[in-house]
Biopython code that builds the backbone (N, CA, C, O; Angstrom):
import numpy as np
from Bio.PDB.StructureBuilder import StructureBuilder

atoms = [
    (1, "MET", "N", (-1.205, -16.901, 9.782)),
    (1, "MET", "CA", (-0.553, -16.033, 10.744)),
    (1, "MET", "C", (0.080, -14.829, 10.037)),
    (1, "MET", "O", (-0.027, -13.695, 10.506)),
    (2, "GLU", "N", (0.739, -15.093, 8.906)),
    (2, "GLU", "CA", (1.385, -13.997, 8.178)),
    (2, "GLU", "C", (0.350, -12.982, 7.700)),
    (2, "GLU", "O", (0.550, -11.775, 7.843)),
    (3, "ARG", "N", (-0.742, -13.462, 7.138)),
    (3, "ARG", "CA", (-1.777, -12.556, 6.634)),
    (3, "ARG", "C", (-2.364, -11.701, 7.762)),
    (3, "ARG", "O", (-2.644, -10.519, 7.561)),
    (4, "GLU", "N", (-2.545, -12.282, 8.922)),
    (4, "GLU", "CA", (-3.054, -11.521, 10.061)),
    (4, "GLU", "C", (-2.076, -10.428, 10.463)),
    (4, "GLU", "O", (-2.478, -9.301, 10.755)),
    (5, "GLN", "N", (-0.794, -10.762, 10.478)),
    (5, "GLN", "CA", (0.217, -9.774, 10.837)),
    (5, "GLN", "C", (0.294, -8.663, 9.795)),
    (5, "GLN", "O", (0.424, -7.491, 10.148)),
    (6, "LEU", "N", (0.216, -9.018, 8.530)),
    (6, "LEU", "CA", (0.250, -8.009, 7.473)),
    (6, "LEU", "C", (-0.991, -7.119, 7.524)),
    (6, "LEU", "O", (-0.900, -5.909, 7.315)),
    (7, "ALA", "N", (-2.134, -7.709, 7.798)),
    (7, "ALA", "CA", (-3.357, -6.915, 7.930)),
    (7, "ALA", "C", (-3.231, -5.943, 9.101)),
    (7, "ALA", "O", (-3.690, -4.804, 9.016)),
    (8, "ARG", "N", (-2.623, -6.381, 10.172)),
    (8, "ARG", "CA", (-2.398, -5.506, 11.336)),
    (8, "ARG", "C", (-1.460, -4.356, 10.960)),
    (8, "ARG", "O", (-1.696, -3.211, 11.345)),
    (9, "ILE", "N", (-0.407, -4.658, 10.216)),
    (9, "ILE", "CA", (0.525, -3.617, 9.773)),
    (9, "ILE", "C", (-0.195, -2.605, 8.888)),
    (9, "ILE", "O", (0.001, -1.400, 9.043)),
    (10, "ALA", "N", (-1.028, -3.083, 7.960)),
    (10, "ALA", "CA", (-1.782, -2.179, 7.087)),
    (10, "ALA", "C", (-2.699, -1.285, 7.916)),
    (10, "ALA", "O", (-2.845, -0.099, 7.618)),
    (11, "HIS", "N", (-3.313, -1.842, 8.945)),
    (11, "HIS", "CA", (-4.170, -1.053, 9.829)),
    (11, "HIS", "C", (-3.357, 0.010, 10.570)),
    (11, "HIS", "O", (-3.792, 1.154, 10.692)),
    (12, "GLU", "N", (-2.193, -0.365, 11.055)),
    (12, "GLU", "CA", (-1.327, 0.582, 11.769)),
    (12, "GLU", "C", (-0.863, 1.693, 10.833)),
    (12, "GLU", "O", (-0.759, 2.847, 11.249)),
    (13, "ILE", "N", (-0.586, 1.360, 9.581)),
    (13, "ILE", "CA", (-0.183, 2.377, 8.610)),
    (13, "ILE", "C", (-1.331, 3.343, 8.363)),
    (13, "ILE", "O", (-1.103, 4.545, 8.231)),
    (14, "ALA", "N", (-2.555, 2.845, 8.296)),
    (14, "ALA", "CA", (-3.718, 3.715, 8.123)),
    (14, "ALA", "C", (-3.837, 4.686, 9.296)),
    (14, "ALA", "O", (-4.152, 5.858, 9.092)),
    (15, "GLU", "N", (-3.593, 4.222, 10.505)),
    (15, "GLU", "CA", (-3.615, 5.110, 11.667)),
    (15, "GLU", "C", (-2.480, 6.129, 11.585)),
    (15, "GLU", "O", (-2.662, 7.298, 11.928)),
    (16, "LEU", "N", (-1.331, 5.692, 11.138)),
    (16, "LEU", "CA", (-0.189, 6.587, 10.966)),
    (16, "LEU", "C", (-0.492, 7.660, 9.922)),
    (16, "LEU", "O", (-0.096, 8.815, 10.078)),
    (17, "GLU", "N", (-1.192, 7.274, 8.861)),
    (17, "GLU", "CA", (-1.579, 8.241, 7.829)),
    (17, "GLU", "C", (-2.462, 9.340, 8.413)),
    (17, "GLU", "O", (-2.329, 10.506, 8.042)),
    (18, "ALA", "N", (-3.350, 8.981, 9.311)),
    (18, "ALA", "CA", (-4.207, 9.979, 9.967)),
    (18, "ALA", "C", (-3.365, 10.924, 10.820)),
    (18, "ALA", "O", (-3.628, 12.125, 10.861)),
    (19, "MET", "N", (-2.362, 10.390, 11.496)),
    (19, "MET", "CA", (-1.484, 11.227, 12.305)),
    (19, "MET", "C", (-0.676, 12.182, 11.429)),
    (19, "MET", "O", (-0.483, 13.344, 11.786)),
    (20, "VAL", "N", (-0.210, 11.695, 10.297)),
    (20, "VAL", "CA", (0.555, 12.537, 9.373)),
    (20, "VAL", "C", (-0.345, 13.644, 8.816)),
    (20, "VAL", "O", (0.089, 14.789, 8.693)),
    (21, "ALA", "N", (-1.579, 13.315, 8.482)),
    (21, "ALA", "CA", (-2.517, 14.318, 7.971)),
    (21, "ALA", "C", (-2.759, 15.400, 9.023)),
    (21, "ALA", "O", (-2.822, 16.584, 8.690)),
    (22, "ALA", "N", (-2.895, 15.004, 10.286)),
    (22, "ALA", "CA", (-3.096, 15.986, 11.355)),
    (22, "ALA", "C", (-1.859, 16.864, 11.519)),
    (22, "ALA", "O", (-1.981, 18.073, 11.714)),
    (23, "ALA", "N", (-0.686, 16.276, 11.444)),
    (23, "ALA", "CA", (0.555, 17.048, 11.549)),
    (23, "ALA", "C", (0.686, 18.020, 10.383)),
    (23, "ALA", "O", (1.160, 19.142, 10.558)),
    (24, "ALA", "N", (0.269, 17.592, 9.197)),
    (24, "ALA", "CA", (0.348, 18.464, 8.023)),
    (24, "ALA", "C", (-0.562, 19.679, 8.186)),
    (24, "ALA", "O", (-0.248, 20.759, 7.687)),
    (25, "GLN", "N", (-1.684, 19.510, 8.880)),
    (25, "GLN", "CA", (-2.593, 20.632, 9.111)),
    (25, "GLN", "C", (-1.966, 21.686, 10.028)),
    (25, "GLN", "O", (-2.302, 22.868, 9.950)),
    (26, "ASN", "N", (-1.062, 21.249, 10.885)),
    (26, "ASN", "CA", (-0.444, 22.144, 11.867)),
    (26, "ASN", "C", (0.972, 22.550, 11.509)),
    (26, "ASN", "O", (1.698, 23.064, 12.361)),
    (27, "LYS", "N", (1.380, 22.331, 10.273)),
    (27, "LYS", "CA", (2.758, 22.640, 9.894)),
    (27, "LYS", "C", (2.985, 24.154, 9.911)),
    (27, "LYS", "O", (2.100, 24.930, 9.554)),
    (28, "PRO", "N", (4.174, 24.552, 10.328)),
    (28, "PRO", "CA", (4.480, 25.979, 10.346)),
    (28, "PRO", "C", (4.660, 26.513, 8.922)),
    (28, "PRO", "O", (5.019, 25.768, 8.011)),
    (29, "THR", "N", (4.412, 27.782, 8.748)),
    (29, "THR", "CA", (4.573, 28.400, 7.433)),
    (29, "THR", "C", (5.793, 29.313, 7.448)),
    (29, "THR", "O", (6.237, 29.766, 8.503)),
    (30, "GLY", "N", (6.318, 29.572, 6.267)),
    (30, "GLY", "CA", (7.415, 30.511, 6.128)),
    (30, "GLY", "C", (8.782, 29.982, 6.515)),
    (30, "GLY", "O", (9.718, 30.761, 6.696)),
    (31, "GLN", "N", (8.910, 28.676, 6.643)),
    (31, "GLN", "CA", (10.212, 28.119, 6.974)),
    (31, "GLN", "C", (11.022, 27.887, 5.704)),
    (31, "GLN", "O", (10.472, 27.588, 4.644)),
    (32, "ARG", "N", (12.328, 28.031, 5.832)),
    (32, "ARG", "CA", (13.202, 27.805, 4.689)),
    (32, "ARG", "C", (13.267, 26.320, 4.325)),
    (32, "ARG", "O", (13.236, 25.955, 3.150)),
    (33, "VAL", "N", (13.355, 25.495, 5.325)),
    (33, "VAL", "CA", (13.357, 24.043, 5.125)),
    (33, "VAL", "C", (12.045, 23.514, 5.678)),
    (33, "VAL", "O", (11.696, 23.773, 6.830)),
    (34, "ARG", "N", (11.322, 22.774, 4.854)),
    (34, "ARG", "CA", (10.039, 22.257, 5.306)),
    (34, "ARG", "C", (9.960, 20.759, 5.087)),
    (34, "ARG", "O", (10.627, 20.204, 4.213)),
    (35, "PHE", "N", (9.144, 20.127, 5.887)),
    (35, "PHE", "CA", (8.933, 18.686, 5.795)),
    (35, "PHE", "C", (7.917, 18.408, 4.701)),
    (35, "PHE", "O", (6.888, 19.079, 4.626)),
    (36, "ARG", "N", (8.191, 17.435, 3.858)),
    (36, "ARG", "CA", (7.307, 17.082, 2.739)),
    (36, "ARG", "C", (6.282, 16.046, 3.182)),
    (36, "ARG", "O", (6.448, 14.848, 2.951)),
    (37, "TYR", "N", (5.233, 16.522, 3.814)),
    (37, "TYR", "CA", (4.176, 15.626, 4.296)),
    (37, "TYR", "C", (3.527, 14.863, 3.144)),
    (37, "TYR", "O", (3.201, 13.685, 3.293)),
    (38, "GLU", "N", (3.336, 15.510, 2.012)),
    (38, "GLU", "CA", (2.681, 14.842, 0.883)),
    (38, "GLU", "C", (3.524, 13.679, 0.367)),
    (38, "GLU", "O", (2.974, 12.677, -0.089)),
    (39, "TRP", "N", (4.836, 13.796, 0.432)),
    (39, "TRP", "CA", (5.697, 12.682, 0.014)),
    (39, "TRP", "C", (5.566, 11.516, 0.987)),
    (39, "TRP", "O", (5.471, 10.362, 0.571)),
    (40, "LEU", "N", (5.563, 11.817, 2.270)),
    (40, "LEU", "CA", (5.402, 10.779, 3.283)),
    (40, "LEU", "C", (4.048, 10.103, 3.139)),
    (40, "LEU", "O", (3.951, 8.879, 3.226)),
    (41, "GLN", "N", (3.001, 10.894, 2.920)),
    (41, "GLN", "CA", (1.660, 10.321, 2.752)),
    (41, "GLN", "C", (1.605, 9.401, 1.542)),
    (41, "GLN", "O", (1.001, 8.330, 1.609)),
    (42, "ARG", "N", (2.223, 9.799, 0.439)),
    (42, "ARG", "CA", (2.228, 8.964, -0.766)),
    (42, "ARG", "C", (2.978, 7.657, -0.516)),
    (42, "ARG", "O", (2.520, 6.587, -0.917)),
    (43, "ASP", "N", (4.134, 7.747, 0.150)),
    (43, "ASP", "CA", (4.909, 6.535, 0.424)),
    (43, "ASP", "C", (4.167, 5.592, 1.365)),
    (43, "ASP", "O", (4.178, 4.379, 1.155)),
    (44, "LEU", "N", (3.531, 6.123, 2.384)),
    (44, "LEU", "CA", (2.759, 5.280, 3.296)),
    (44, "LEU", "C", (1.611, 4.599, 2.568)),
    (44, "LEU", "O", (1.318, 3.429, 2.814)),
    (45, "GLN", "N", (0.963, 5.334, 1.672)),
    (45, "GLN", "CA", (-0.139, 4.750, 0.904)),
    (45, "GLN", "C", (0.366, 3.637, -0.011)),
    (45, "GLN", "O", (-0.293, 2.607, -0.152)),
    (46, "LEU", "N", (1.524, 3.836, -0.631)),
    (46, "LEU", "CA", (2.088, 2.791, -1.498)),
    (46, "LEU", "C", (2.377, 1.518, -0.712)),
    (46, "LEU", "O", (2.075, 0.416, -1.171)),
    (47, "VAL", "N", (2.960, 1.672, 0.467)),
    (47, "VAL", "CA", (3.270, 0.502, 1.292)),
    (47, "VAL", "C", (1.985, -0.190, 1.734)),
    (47, "VAL", "O", (1.870, -1.413, 1.648)),
    (48, "ARG", "N", (1.015, 0.600, 2.209)),
    (48, "ARG", "CA", (-0.257, 0.020, 2.653)),
    (48, "ARG", "C", (-0.979, -0.683, 1.510)),
    (48, "ARG", "O", (-1.510, -1.778, 1.692)),
    (49, "ASP", "N", (-1.003, -0.061, 0.337)),
    (49, "ASP", "CA", (-1.660, -0.678, -0.821)),
    (49, "ASP", "C", (-0.983, -1.987, -1.217)),
    (49, "ASP", "O", (-1.664, -2.955, -1.555)),
    (50, "GLY", "N", (0.349, -2.028, -1.180)),
    (50, "GLY", "CA", (1.070, -3.259, -1.504)),
    (50, "GLY", "C", (0.742, -4.383, -0.540)),
    (50, "GLY", "O", (0.549, -5.527, -0.951)),
    (51, "ILE", "N", (0.681, -4.054, 0.746)),
    (51, "ILE", "CA", (0.332, -5.062, 1.749)),
    (51, "ILE", "C", (-1.099, -5.533, 1.542)),
    (51, "ILE", "O", (-1.372, -6.733, 1.578)),
    (52, "THR", "N", (-2.006, -4.600, 1.328)),
    (52, "THR", "CA", (-3.416, -4.942, 1.144)),
    (52, "THR", "C", (-3.619, -5.823, -0.081)),
    (52, "THR", "O", (-4.389, -6.782, -0.034)),
    (53, "GLN", "N", (-2.943, -5.509, -1.164)),
    (53, "GLN", "CA", (-3.056, -6.337, -2.372)),
    (53, "GLN", "C", (-2.578, -7.753, -2.112)),
    (53, "GLN", "O", (-3.180, -8.713, -2.593)),
    (54, "HIS", "N", (-1.495, -7.890, -1.353)),
    (54, "HIS", "CA", (-0.988, -9.226, -1.050)),
    (54, "HIS", "C", (-1.971, -9.985, -0.151)),
    (54, "HIS", "O", (-2.248, -11.163, -0.379)),
    (55, "VAL", "N", (-2.488, -9.309, 0.860)),
    (55, "VAL", "CA", (-3.413, -9.967, 1.802)),
    (55, "VAL", "C", (-4.711, -10.356, 1.102)),
    (55, "VAL", "O", (-5.266, -11.421, 1.372)),
    (56, "ASP", "N", (-5.194, -9.502, 0.205)),
    (56, "ASP", "CA", (-6.462, -9.760, -0.467)),
    (56, "ASP", "C", (-6.344, -10.680, -1.688)),
    (56, "ASP", "O", (-7.355, -11.070, -2.271)),
    (57, "ALA", "N", (-5.131, -11.019, -2.068)),
    (57, "ALA", "CA", (-4.928, -11.872, -3.244)),
    (57, "ALA", "C", (-5.513, -13.260, -2.985)),
    (57, "ALA", "O", (-5.467, -13.760, -1.861)),
    (58, "PRO", "N", (-6.054, -13.867, -4.018)),
    (58, "PRO", "CA", (-6.597, -15.214, -3.826)),
    (58, "PRO", "C", (-5.496, -16.186, -3.416)),
    (58, "PRO", "O", (-4.354, -16.086, -3.863)),
    (59, "ARG", "N", (-5.862, -17.106, -2.573)),
    (59, "ARG", "CA", (-4.878, -18.079, -2.085)),
    (59, "ARG", "C", (-4.653, -19.205, -3.088)),
    (59, "ARG", "O", (-3.667, -19.938, -3.002)),
    (60, "GLN", "N", (-5.558, -19.333, -4.022)),
    (60, "GLN", "CA", (-5.439, -20.352, -5.056)),
    (60, "GLN", "C", (-4.945, -19.698, -6.341)),
    (60, "GLN", "O", (-5.261, -18.537, -6.600)),
    (61, "PRO", "N", (-4.191, -20.409, -7.130)),
    (61, "PRO", "CA", (-3.792, -19.846, -8.426)),
    (61, "PRO", "C", (-5.016, -19.592, -9.300)),
    (61, "PRO", "O", (-5.998, -20.332, -9.252)),
    (62, "ARG", "N", (-4.935, -18.542, -10.091)),
    (62, "ARG", "CA", (-6.038, -18.238, -10.997)),
    (62, "ARG", "C", (-6.057, -19.240, -12.142)),
    (62, "ARG", "O", (-4.999, -19.646, -12.622)),
    (63, "PRO", "N", (-7.242, -19.645, -12.586)),
    (63, "PRO", "CA", (-7.309, -20.570, -13.718)),
    (63, "PRO", "C", (-6.844, -19.862, -14.994)),
    (63, "PRO", "O", (-7.141, -18.690, -15.225)),
    (64, "ALA", "N", (-6.130, -20.591, -15.783)),
    (64, "ALA", "CA", (-5.648, -20.056, -17.062)),
    (64, "ALA", "C", (-6.287, -20.856, -18.190)),
    (64, "ALA", "O", (-6.502, -22.060, -18.056)),
    (65, "PRO", "N", (-6.591, -20.190, -19.300)),
    (65, "PRO", "CA", (-7.168, -20.934, -20.416)),
    (65, "PRO", "C", (-6.146, -21.940, -20.954)),
    (65, "PRO", "O", (-4.942, -21.688, -20.895)),
    (66, "PRO", "N", (-6.607, -23.056, -21.467)),
    (66, "PRO", "CA", (-5.661, -24.059, -21.983)),
    (66, "PRO", "C", (-4.905, -23.527, -23.199)),
    (66, "PRO", "O", (-5.427, -22.739, -23.987)),
    (67, "LEU", "N", (-3.675, -23.979, -23.321)),
    (67, "LEU", "CA", (-2.871, -23.608, -24.483)),
    (67, "LEU", "C", (-3.302, -24.426, -25.685)),
    (67, "LEU", "O", (-3.742, -25.568, -25.545)),
    (68, "ARG", "N", (-3.176, -23.850, -26.844)),
    (68, "ARG", "CA", (-3.559, -24.560, -28.057)),
    (68, "ARG", "C", (-2.583, -25.716, -28.323)),
    (68, "ARG", "O", (-3.014, -26.836, -28.600)),
    (69, "GLY", "N", (-1.302, -25.455, -28.242)),
    (69, "GLY", "CA", (-0.317, -26.524, -28.315)),
    (69, "GLY", "C", (0.229, -26.846, -29.682)),
    (69, "GLY", "O", (1.428, -27.104, -29.792)),
    (70, "ASP", "N", (-0.556, -26.849, -30.717)),
    (70, "ASP", "CA", (-0.091, -27.213, -32.061)),
    (70, "ASP", "C", (0.061, -25.931, -32.875)),
    (70, "ASP", "O", (-0.930, -25.304, -33.249)),
    (71, "TYR", "N", (1.315, -25.544, -33.148)),
    (71, "TYR", "CA", (1.574, -24.279, -33.793)),
    (71, "TYR", "C", (1.890, -24.441, -35.288)),
    (71, "TYR", "O", (2.180, -23.457, -35.968)),
    (72, "ARG", "N", (1.837, -25.640, -35.784)),
    (72, "ARG", "CA", (2.119, -25.881, -37.211)),
    (72, "ARG", "C", (0.831, -26.070, -37.961)),
    (72, "ARG", "O", (-0.149, -26.584, -37.419)),
    (73, "GLN", "N", (0.831, -25.652, -39.217)),
    (73, "GLN", "CA", (-0.346, -25.884, -40.077)),
    (73, "GLN", "C", (-0.010, -26.794, -41.171)),
    (73, "GLN", "O", (-0.866, -27.109, -41.998)),
]
sb = StructureBuilder()
sb.init_structure("model")
sb.init_model(0)
sb.init_chain("A")
sb.init_seg("    ")
for serial, (resi, resn, name, xyz) in enumerate(atoms, 1):
    if name == "N":
        sb.init_residue(resn, " ", resi, " ")
    sb.init_atom(name, np.array(xyz, "f"), 0.0, 1.0, " ", f" {name:<3s}", serial, name[0])
structure = sb.get_structure()
């Protein structure tokens, strides 16, 4: 259930990214104070990537090579 919800959130963020890109195309020029669309886009991508990595992570622990164990010669 959690993975499904996170996948849905990642999908919604992707749609939001498209909306932000469209807004950035229509931003006014010559304003003294401007909105940093590129910062918002980067932050949204970081959040989406973090969610995607968690959702796509294997559900089983990764196998690790055995330890040698005897450190004395």
